[in-house]
Phi, psi and omega in degrees: 000126175263137189242131172249153179221123182242122179104099186242055177275206183301326177265318183295320183298309180294326178295313179297322178299317180295326175297317177296316182296335178278356178099005179278142170281123188232131174254126188241154171211143169208154178294341178265114184297326182294325178294321176295320178298320179298318181291324177298319177299333180274350178117003178276170176252136181283132169256155184269347180191171174299319178299317180298321178298319179290339175277346187244351183223153180268343175234121183246125174256150179218141176227103195231154188278336186218159174302323182296317180293319180301319181290324177296314181293316177304320178296317179295318180297325184296343177270000181292147184276340185251330188297135174235349183215132179240124182242113184261111180274358184282167171255105187233353182091155185293323182294314178298319180296320181291322177294319179295320183297320183289322179296315182294317183300330178298337181252016178076020185256132177273135178251137173238127171275130183214057179294151186244159177221138180145353179069183183297323181296320177294322179294319177293324185271348182075033184241022181293149166274124181250116184262121189236135170226147183141189183298135183299322182298321177288323171304315178294325182292336182271004188309312185291329177290313180295321181301333180287338184247350181162208180250120181269134177237121178285126183260311185185161174274353180286126177303131179092348181299319180290333174296317176300317180298319178295322178293323174302307180304315184287328176294322174297315181295319178296321183289315181291328179290312178300315182294320179295319177299315184296314183286330175294319177297316179300314181296317180296319176304320181284354177106004179283151173279132186296320181292321178293322177303313180298319179301315183292314179303315182288339177271346182243199186281352181270001182292138177223173173303326179297316181284327182283329188231306188292318181290312177300325184276324190231340183262306181301321177280355177066032180270326180049053186225040184292328173114016177227134192273148175303320181296322180288320176296320178297319178300317182294320179294320176299319178296318178301314180297320179299319180289318179300320178292323180294331179272347178072037181253158181298148179208033182295318178294316181298325181290322179294316177297320180301318181301321177296320178288324178294325177292318177297318179298316183293322186274326188243347178093158183294332184273355176296151176291143187291344173292350180288356179304336179290336188297310176301327177290322177296321180301317180296317185278343182073034179227169173232131180267110180092190181088134182295329190275355184253109185298312183295333182267000181119000000 
């Protein structure tokens, strides 16, 4: 299997690097020349465009920021002379994935939706959860590729199903992070120590991935460098709401959580780390959660 990789951003670069390290020959492309150069230094081969990658490899993977970019790239890849399988690691929503699958199918190319969860740290460590939908035979054929980046879980043969699963996952992650931020601000305002609060939450029924990992790693030390952007999380929540509305299901919790993320986006910008969601809440309360120099926050 010859492998192409398009999109060398915060997630794509470490995933492509792991494929090279696992012994796969990888042809890469990104609109940023410096990212391509970094991959060439790691042992990859530079492609000149998405179409060039699809002309040179039979399996093309992509890690892209938005549904719009994903659809442009899928259209370019569909004209490739060598590609027979397209694996989208991006989070683009079920409808975009279904459109991409239809475009690719017209050219005899199989599409797999394979959005990932686990952040930059998971991409670097090869511990991502990879949610996959598409033909089972193609899922099986990708075993060694998926194994290099994490644990692949087959969701369904229905195009777009893995995208729906990823949006469910990210809405849960967004909700627990927002809720943890809110209660931490409340506790610190009341005089509790932030580090003690996290210890208690993690020892009791209130523990979440946010309290076990995100807060100790990026909020309490005030580094805000977990590795996932506010803009991307907000985009995923908007996609979740679009799909929930199209299905006619309740979304009151999601709508409330979305408002918190929209506030963070407006105040701190799309490139801010998503753990920064605590900052607007801190500003309103007049406290800081964590940091050695802040007595009330720990």
